[in-house]
C-alpha positions in Angstrom: 67.0 85.2 132.6 70.2 86.5 132.0 73.2 85.7 134.3 76.6 86.8 135.2 78.4 84.2 134.1 80.9 82.0 136.8 84.7 81.8 136.1 83.9 78.6 134.5 81.3 79.5 132.8 84.1 82.5 131.0 86.4 79.8 128.4 82.4 79.0 126.4 81.9 83.1 127.3 84.9 84.0 124.9 84.4 81.2 122.6 81.1 82.3 122.1 81.7 86.6 121.5 84.9 85.6 119.6 82.2 83.5 116.8 79.7 86.1 116.8 82.5 89.0 116.8 83.4 87.1 113.5 80.2 86.6 111.9 79.9 91.1 112.6 83.0 91.1 110.5 81.9 89.0 107.6 78.9 91.5 107.6 80.7 94.1 107.6 83.1 92.7 104.7 80.0 92.2 102.5 78.3 95.3 103.9 81.3 96.8 102.0 81.0 94.7 98.6 77.5 95.4 98.7 77.9 99.4 98.3 81.4 99.1 96.5 78.3 97.5 93.9 75.8 100.1 94.5 77.1 103.1 92.0 79.4 102.6 88.9 82.6 104.9 89.1 81.8 107.5 86.1 84.6 109.7 87.2 84.2 112.4 83.9 80.9 114.0 81.7 79.2 111.0 79.6 77.7 110.9 76.2 74.6 111.1 78.1 75.8 113.9 79.1 76.2 115.7 76.3 73.1 114.7 74.7 71.7 116.5 78.0 72.7 119.8 77.2 73.0 119.8 73.7 68.8 119.0 73.6 68.3 121.5 76.7 70.2 124.4 74.8 67.8 123.5 71.9 65.2 123.7 73.2 65.6 126.9 74.2 67.4 127.9 71.6 66.4 126.7 68.3 62.9 126.2 69.1 60.6 124.3 65.8 64.0 125.2 63.9 65.7 121.7 61.9 68.1 122.1 59.6 70.9 121.2 61.0 69.8 118.2 62.9 72.8 118.2 65.6 71.2 116.9 68.1 69.8 114.0 66.3 72.3 113.1 63.9 74.7 113.7 67.6 72.4 110.4 68.8 73.3 107.8 66.8 75.4 104.9 68.5 78.1 105.4 65.7 78.8 109.1 66.8 82.3 110.4 67.3 81.4 114.0 67.3 79.5 114.1 71.8 83.6 112.5 72.4 85.5 115.2 70.6 82.7 118.0 72.0 83.4 116.4 75.7 86.8 116.3 75.3 86.9 120.0 74.1 85.2 120.7 76.5 87.5 119.6 79.7 90.3 120.9 78.2 89.0 124.5 77.6 86.4 124.8 79.9 84.8 125.9 77.3 83.4 125.0 73.4 83.9 127.2 70.8 83.0 128.1 67.4 85.9 126.3 65.8 84.4 122.7 68.2 81.2 122.6 65.9 80.3 121.2 62.8 81.3 122.9 59.3 77.2 122.2 58.5 76.0 124.2 61.8 78.0 126.9 61.4 77.0 127.7 57.7 73.1 127.3 58.3 72.6 127.9 62.0 71.3 131.6 62.9 71.8 131.6 66.2 74.8 129.8 66.8 76.2 132.5 69.1 72.9 132.0 71.8 73.1 128.0 70.4 77.0 128.0 71.6 76.9 130.2 74.7 73.4 128.5 76.4 75.6 125.1 75.6 78.1 125.9 77.4 75.9 126.8 80.0 74.7 123.4 80.5 77.7 121.5 80.5 79.1 123.6 83.2 76.3 122.8 85.3 76.8 119.5 84.3 80.1 119.9 85.5 79.2 121.5 88.8 77.2 118.0 88.6 79.7 116.2 88.3 81.9 117.6 91.1 79.5 117.2 93.4 79.0 112.7 92.6 82.6 112.7 92.7 82.6 113.8 96.0 79.8 112.2 96.8 82.1 108.6 95.0 85.7 110.0 97.6 83.3 109.3 100.3 81.5 106.8 99.6 85.5 104.7 98.3 86.3 106.2 102.3 83.2 105.0 104.3 83.7 101.2 102.4 87.2 101.5 103.6 86.2 102.5 106.8 84.0 99.1 107.2 87.3 96.8 105.5 89.1 97.6 108.5 86.7 97.2 111.3 86.1 94.2 109.6 90.0 93.8 109.9 89.5 94.7 113.8 87.0 92.4 114.3 88.5 89.2 112.9 92.2 90.6 115.2 90.3 90.6 118.3 88.0 87.6 117.7 91.7 85.4 117.2 93.1 87.3 120.3 90.1 85.6 122.0 90.3 82.0 120.2 93.6 82.3 121.4 94.1 83.4 125.0 94.1 80.2 127.3 92.4 79.9 130.4 94.7 79.4 133.0 93.0 79.9 136.6 92.4 76.2 137.1 96.2 75.7 137.9 96.6 79.2 139.6 93.9 80.2 141.2 94.4 78.5 144.4 97.8 79.9 144.6 96.3 83.7 144.4 93.5 83.3 147.0 95.9 81.8 149.6 98.4 84.5 148.9 96.2 87.8 149.1 94.1 86.2 151.9 97.6 86.2 153.8 97.9 89.9 152.9 93.9 90.4 154.9 91.6 90.2 150.7 89.7 88.2 149.9 89.4 86.9 146.1 86.1 86.2 145.4 86.1 85.5 141.4 89.7 85.4 139.0 90.0 84.6 135.2 93.7 84.8 134.4 94.6 84.9 130.6 97.8 83.8 129.0 98.1 85.6 125.1 99.9 83.5 122.3 103.0 85.8 123.1 103.5 84.5 126.4 101.6 87.5 127.8 99.3 87.5 131.0 96.8 89.4 132.3 94.3 88.9 135.6 91.2 90.3 136.4 90.5 90.0 140.0 87.1 90.2 141.8 88.1 91.2 145.4 87.6 93.1 148.8 89.5 94.0 152.1 89.1 91.7 155.2 90.2 94.3 158.0 88.9 97.5 156.0 91.4 99.1 155.0 92.3 100.6 151.5 95.2 98.6 149.5 96.5 100.1 146.3 96.2 98.7 143.7 100.0 98.3 142.9 100.3 96.6 145.9 97.6 94.2 145.1 100.4 94.1 141.9 103.1 93.0 143.9 101.2 90.6 146.0 100.5 88.9 142.5 103.2 88.3 141.3 104.7 86.9 144.7 101.6 84.7 143.8 102.4 83.9 139.8 105.5 83.6 140.9 106.9 86.9 138.7 107.4 90.1 140.1 106.7 92.2 137.6 102.9 92.8 137.3 101.6 95.8 137.8 97.7 97.3 137.2 97.9 99.5 133.9 96.2 103.4 134.2 93.0 102.3 133.2 92.4 99.8 136.1 90.9 100.9 140.4 93.3 102.5 141.8 92.1 100.9 145.3 91.0 98.2 146.8 88.4 98.5 149.7 85.9 96.8 151.3 83.6 96.7 149.1 84.2 93.5 146.0 85.3 95.7 143.1 87.2 93.9 139.2 90.8 94.6 139.0 92.6 94.4 136.0 96.1 93.1 136.1 99.0 93.2 134.0 101.9 90.6 133.7 105.0 93.5 132.7 107.2 91.6 129.3 110.5 90.3 130.0 112.3 93.5 128.5 112.3 97.0 129.3 112.6 100.7 127.3 114.4 103.5 128.0 113.7 106.1 124.7 115.5 109.6 124.5 115.2 112.7 122.7 116.6 115.3 120.5 114.9 118.0 117.5 115.2 120.8 116.2 112.6 123.5 114.3 113.8 125.5 111.2 115.3 128.5 111.3 113.0 130.9 111.9 110.2 129.1 113.9 109.2 128.1 117.2 107.5 125.1 116.0 108.6 121.8 115.6 106.4 120.5 112.7 107.3 117.0 113.8 106.2 115.7 117.3 107.0 112.4 119.1 104.5 110.1 121.4 105.9 107.0 123.5 104.2 104.8 125.7 104.1 101.4 127.1 100.0 102.0 128.2 99.2 99.1 125.7 99.7 95.9 127.5 103.1 94.5 126.7 103.9 96.9 124.3 106.2 99.8 124.1 105.1 102.1 121.5 107.4 105.0 120.0 105.8 107.2 116.9 107.6 110.1 115.0 105.3 112.0 112.6 106.7 115.1 110.3 103.6 117.7 109.6 103.3 119.4 106.1 105.7 122.1 106.0 107.0 123.9 108.9 105.7 126.3 112.3 102.6 126.4 114.4 99.8 124.6 111.4 103.1 121.6 111.0 103.2 120.7 114.6 99.6 120.7 114.9 98.5 118.7 112.9 101.7 116.1 113.5 100.4 116.6 116.9 97.2 114.9 116.2 98.3 112.3 113.8 100.8 110.2 116.6 98.3 111.3 119.1 95.4 109.8 117.9 97.5 106.8 117.1 98.3 106.3 120.1 95.1 106.4 121.6 94.1 103.5 119.3 97.4 101.5 119.5 96.5 101.5 123.0 93.0 100.7 122.9 93.4 97.4 121.3 94.2 98.6 118.0 97.4 96.2 115.5 99.6 98.9 114.0 97.6 97.8 110.3 94.4 99.1 111.7 95.6 101.9 113.8 97.7 102.9 111.0 94.7 102.2 108.4 91.9 103.9 110.9 94.8 107.3 110.8 94.3 108.0 107.4 91.2 106.8 107.3 90.1 110.1 109.9 92.4 112.5 107.3 91.1 111.7 104.4 87.9 112.1 105.5 89.0 115.6 107.6 89.1 117.5 104.4 90.6 119.3 102.6 92.1 121.9 105.0 93.7 119.2 106.6 97.2 118.8 105.3 99.0 115.8 104.7 101.4 114.1 107.5 104.2 111.5 107.5 103.6 108.6 110.7 106.5 106.5 111.1 105.3 104.4 114.2 107.4 101.7 115.7 105.9 99.0 117.7 107.4 96.8 120.7 106.7 93.5 122.3 108.3 93.8 126.1 107.6 90.1 126.0 109.5 88.4 122.9 111.4 91.5 122.2 109.9 91.1 117.8 109.9 95.2 116.6 107.0 96.1 114.1 107.9 99.1 112.1 104.9 100.6 110.4 105.3 103.3 108.4 103.4 105.9 106.3 105.2 108.4 103.8 108.5 108.2 106.5 111.4 107.8 106.3 113.7 104.9 107.3 114.2 103.2 110.1 118.0 102.3 111.7 118.1 99.4 114.8 121.6 99.1 116.2 122.6 95.9 117.0 125.5 93.7 118.0 126.0 93.0 114.1 126.1 96.4 113.2 123.2 98.9 111.9 120.2 97.4 109.6 118.4 100.3 107.8 114.2 99.4 107.8 112.9 101.0 104.6 110.5 102.9 103.7 107.1 104.0 102.3 106.9 107.9 99.8 102.7 108.1 100.8 102.4 110.5 103.7 98.8 109.8 105.7 95.6 111.4 104.4 96.2 111.4 100.4 95.0 108.6 98.8 92.1 106.3 100.5 94.2 103.0 98.6 97.6 104.0 100.7 98.7 100.7 102.7 101.1 100.9 105.2 104.9 99.5 105.0 104.9 96.8 107.9 108.7 95.9 108.5 109.7 93.4 111.2 112.6 92.3 113.3 114.1 90.7 116.1 115.1 92.9 119.1 117.5 91.9 121.1 119.2 93.1 124.9 121.2 95.8 124.0 119.9 96.8 120.7 119.2 100.6 119.4 116.3 101.6 117.6 116.9 105.3 116.0 114.2 107.0 114.5 114.1 109.9 112.4 112.4 112.6 110.3 113.6 113.7 106.1 114.8 116.8 107.9 117.4 115.0 110.4 118.1 112.6 106.1 118.6 115.4 104.6 121.4 117.4 106.0 123.5 114.4 106.4 126.4 114.6 104.1 126.5 113.0 100.3 125.2 111.4 97.8 123.4 109.0 99.8 121.5 110.2 102.7 120.8 106.7 104.4 124.6 105.3 104.1 125.7 108.7 105.5 123.7 107.9 108.8 124.0 104.3 108.9 127.8 104.6 108.7 127.7 107.2 111.7 126.0 105.7 113.9 128.1 102.2 113.4 130.9 104.1 114.3 130.1 106.4 117.3 130.6 105.9 120.7 127.3 104.2 122.4 125.7 106.1 124.9 122.9 105.9 126.5 120.1 106.4 124.2 119.2 110.8 125.1 123.1 110.4 124.4 123.1 108.9 121.8 119.5 110.9 120.0 122.1 114.4 120.9 124.9 113.6 119.1 123.0 112.4 116.1 120.8 115.8 115.6 124.7 117.4 116.3 125.9 115.2 113.7 123.3 116.6 111.5 123.1 119.9 112.0 126.6 120.7 112.2 127.5 123.3 109.3 124.3 125.4 109.1 121.2 126.8 110.1 118.3 123.6 109.7 116.6 124.0 106.2 113.6 122.0 107.6 112.6 120.6 111.5 114.9 118.0 112.9 113.9 115.0 115.5 115.8 112.3 116.6 114.1 109.4 118.3 116.1 106.7 120.2 114.8 103.8 122.0 117.0 101.4 123.8 115.6 97.5 125.4 117.5 95.4 127.4 116.2 92.6 129.5 114.2 93.4 133.3 
């Protein structure tokens, strides 16, 4: 009979769960490989397609005539005519009399009917090929999905294995502190991850019948843990009541971030095709993202908003930055021809270590302002939703107290003076007077748009990091 694991069993449960996740990841990898090996990627018309078209044309037009022997000669292994015929049809969209063998043209009495039927048969084969290629593209996208899910499960398994159970060292202090505030902790689990981030899961109830907010309970936990920077994420219970329930708490990082944003739509447009998000919902992480929709106006705005919101949701769920961008790209590939591509520029800052991870799909450079000047983080060129095999560009840098991260769209960069656009913006950022992040964003926008009305959407997102 199944029983709910007690706290002392949680370490074993984590090991078992991680092992099972790794097995699932391996299974998904093997499934992706079997899907890839199961079908050959023949994306063009083949010799067999041409022979079938010729055979059907002969059956419908030639009857018992065997003068030209065209099909028999073409079916020989050393026949090059079939490849010539296919190239002619693919280049011109039809087979003409000049593409047919000389002997055929001299002897065939129904050559007009035969060539017409041959073109119709090759046209049907081309249509079937298009459907086959669409299936192969969908299959390739599913294979990528399997592989990415395998990577995600492996990453999650590694996180579970790397989490240290520190409950024994803190349990007494936590229970005592909560009892002093008229709350009973019936069960608890305290975990510490590789980046020193700590999380707590407390099954707790009040003793005096009153309700306590999760925020107040987080302050109590902070006193017990010797660190006041604890909070209750939005996805957990908001109140502690007389009914025992499990509440999730996270430890705030050593750093905090503030952001400023400035943007300007293209001349004549009401909507900007550039969108951004900023979030600290993922435990111990600050997430900044910018997406530049293809073109401008309401359609571009809708597409770019969808991209940044999807990426943010995946990251807040626990996906790594690379996995999130790969999943976004796959989703855009699956949406079909109506989907317009969009760039995606993503910066994830670990608030415990101060490490910045920048991931880019088609986005322009990011600029990091520190005490040593401005460093330019280069970018990729292919926007999201174009190619299934695109790998996001990963850039990493350690941030220190007071550093600023400047993210821009290509409208800002293209409006900068000179031929070296990145160098021009870098020089301006290095020489500008450092104000608040909002003033900094507005100054950069004013620098880029100072001479004329914007010919493209413009956006600047500036994030500053400080020690708590």
